[in-house]
Every structure is written in C-alpha cells, then in structure tokens.
N, C-alpha and C positions, 0 to 999 in steps of 0.2 A: 157231404153234400146231397147225400141219399137220404139221410134222415131229416136233415133241416127242409129238403123242397121234394124229394121225390114221393115221401111218404105222405107227407100234408096232400100233394096234387093226386094220390092213387088211390090213400087210404085213410083221411082224416079222423075214423072211427077211434084208430088206436091211439089218437090224443085224448079225445073224451072219455074214453074207457076209465083213464085215469085221472081226468078231472084236470087236467093241462092243456093252455094253448100252443099249438105249435109256434116256432119260431115266424116272425115276420120278416127278417129283413138278414144280408149276410155280407158282410166284407171279406173280399179273396184282394189279399195284399201280398206284394213282394217285385222281385228287381224287372226289371224292362224286358220285353221280350222271352218270360216261361209260360207266355201260351194262356194266358187268364183270360182271353177273350172268345178262344178256342173252347175252353172247357166249360165256359158259361154257353155256349152256342150246342154243345155237346148233350148238357145237362136240359136246356129246353127241351133240345129234341126227346131225350128218354122218357121226360117228364108228360110228355105230351099236351106242355101248356103252350099258350100264344105268345109270342117273344117280342119284348119291343126291347131294341141295343138302340142308345143314346147316350152321343160323345156329350161330358159334361159341360163344354164352353159352349153347344149350340143351343141350349136352353137363355144361354146370358143375352139379354139385350139393353141398350144403354137407355132406353125409355123407361120411364116410371111406372111400374105396374106388368111391364111385358113379362117379365122373366116369370114372376110370381103366378101371372096365368097362364105359361105356355107349361109350368110343373102342375098347375090344376088340371089343363087339359088331355095330359100325358099322363096322368093318374084316371082319368074320367075316359079313356080311350080303353086303357087296361083293364078296369071297371068292367065296362063294356063287353068284352069278350071273355071275363073270367071262365077258370084260371088263366092266368096270364103270369109272366116273370116281367119285371122291370129291369131293367141292364144299365146301369148306370157308367161306363167306363170313365175313366179319368176323374172321379167324382170328387176329386180332391178340387179340381178347376172351380165346381158348383158348388163346393158346402165347404168352403174352407173355414178355419177359425176367426168366429165373429170378433169383431172391433179390431183386428190386424191389419186390416185393409183400408186405404182411402174410398173405395168404392161401394158407397151404401149399396147398390144391387145384390151383392152377394149375401149380404145381412139379411133382406129381404128376401133371399131363394134361399137359406140357410132355413130361416122361419116357415116357408111355404111347404117346404119338407118335411118338417117336423110335425104342422099341421096335419099334413097328410097322411104320413106314416102312424099319427098315432091314432090315426082311424075317425078322426073328427068327420071325415067326410064320407063317413060311411067306405074304406077301401074295398070290403068285399073280399074275395079269396084273390087276392092280388101279393105277388111275393116281390121283394125288392132285393136286389142285388147292387153293390157299388165294388169298381174295383179300382185299386191305387198302386202307385208304385211307392207314395207316401204316406203312410196310413197317421202319420203325426202332422199331418198338413190338414187334417180333416177334421170341423168341429164335434168336440166330444160328446156335445148332445145327442149327434146322429148315432152313436157306437154304443147308446146304454142297451139294455135290456127292453124289449118291445120295438124295437128301431132296427138297425143292424148290428144284433146282439153276438150272430156266429162270424168268427173272425178265425178266416183259414189262409195259412202263409201257403205260397206256391215259389217254391224256392228253383235254383238251378238243374238242372234234371242231372240224377243219378246216373254211374255207368249204365246201369241196366234200361234206362230212360232213352237214354242216348244212341243204344244198340238197338232200341226200337225204332228210332228215328229213323236210322241209317238202314233197316231192315225194309221198310216201306216207302221209301223215299223213291222219285221214279227217274232221279239220276242213275243211270248203270254205271258202275263200277266194272274197272277191268280185272283181270285173273290175280292181277298183284297187288289188289287192296288188301289188306289183313283186315278185318273188322275188328280184332281185338285191339289191333295197335293203334286203330283210327280214333276206338274209343278212348284209350289213354290219353291221346295225344289232345281228345278235346276237351278234357278235365276243365270245368268251370267255363263254358262256353254256355249261353241259353239257346235256344230251339230258335230263337230271329238269327243268333250268331252261327248255327250249326246250317241253317238255310242259305245265308251269305256265303259262309265256307264252301257248299258244294258249288253255289253260282260260279264262283270265283276259279274254280276248280275247272268248271265247265267249259267257262271262257279259255282259260287258259289252255285246253286242250284244243278249241276250234282256233285259237289264234296258231297253234304249231300244226294243225292240220283243218281245215274247212271241212271234211269229210271224216273226223272224227265220230267215234259211236259210244264210246267210251271213256271216264275218267282213270284217270292213272293215279296210282301212288305218288310217283312224283311231282303230278300236277297237284296233289290235294296238299303234299307236304310244299310245296312252293306259293300256294293260295295260303295256308299254317302261316307261313312266313312272312307272306307279304300282311295279313290280318296283324301278326302281333308288331308289326314293325309301325304300323300306322295309329296302333292304340299306343305303343311307346311315344310316340309324336304327341300326341293330344295330351298325352301326361305332362 
C-alpha cells in the first residue's frame, strides 16, 4: 500500500528517476468482514489525497447510458481535486466478467471503466482501488498491468491482530477476562465477527444486570457459543 499509493502521492519523482510509471490501480480482496474499507480509509488519510468512496452497485442504472455517464462523472470529480483516490467497494457488482450476464448495462460499465483507467480521458493524478470478496467474478481486463495491477489479499486476522483489536475496543472487560484465552478462542473470526461477539456479550451482561459496566468471561463464552450454534444452523 505504501509503495503503490503513498509513494506516488507524496514523492512521485522516485518513479521517474528510474524511468517507470507508478502503479495506477490496486485490488484489495479477501473474506467479508476483514476490514478492507477501513484499511483504504486509513490509507487515504495517510496519503493526504482526496477520497471518493463508491459502492459498486450505486453507479448501475437501468437507463441506457446513465451508468457509463456516472462512471465518467466520478472520474471527472476526482481529477478536479487530484491527487485523489477513487475507491470502488464491491467492485465485482460493478464490473463482472463480460458476456456472463443478461444485463448489458454491466458490459457497458466495464468498457467505460477501462476507458477511464487507460487514461484516454486524461485521468490525471487519480489512483483507483477496488475491493471485493470475489476476485474471480471481476472482468479480467480490469486486472491487468496499467489498471488494477497490484493485488493484495487481506485475510482473517492473525492472533496478534485479534489481540490488538481487543486492546483498543471500547467494550470494558471484567477482571476475569484473560486476553490470551480470548485470542485463542476467536481463531478464524473476522473483525466484523469479533465486533458482533463483543456486542452480544455486552447485551448478555445487560440482560443479567441492567446496571452492568463490564463484560465477563462467562458472557463472552455464552456469546461465542451462541454464535457457533447460529453458524452451524446456517450450514
């Protein structure tokens, strides 16, 4: 992320000195709930660039030409305040593999995205980032060099990441909560799932005692068991 985005926003000469073009696009992919959107927001803040977050499906319109026009307008707004980051969340909804859909709108949108990303419309100092849970659903023309060429996988949080999450949460733990034990028991959970676990444990504490001010180890265990039972039912 630093090499692809921050370097070119803050010191683009480092690329020109070696006669290369900096990357112009990046794809962040991984399971749901791993914090892809939060990572990109932090990146935009760190780089100092203007930030334009867009949900993939927001640009789709049933009327002929409207979706393509929306794509062009988004790029135009970003160019006007460059340096800027255009962030397409759930980009698989906006740019699926062409020819596989009965909806001709998406094929036209992919073509409009390719045109803008290739610089035909003088893209300027605009970096494009896409995020998805399903990289395989995105049209491969978007993923080649010069477009979304840098691919970064954001997986489920490692033990040290889960510990850091528990250390900065606003949910107050009782003295009987062992962080090492909690980290071990939450293996395989995303950040979204960890947030849900803490929220459920807090609700359990309030059901037991409306004046509760901490979450106990028992409450966390009950929340975890309830979540596991729910997931088994979905399976």
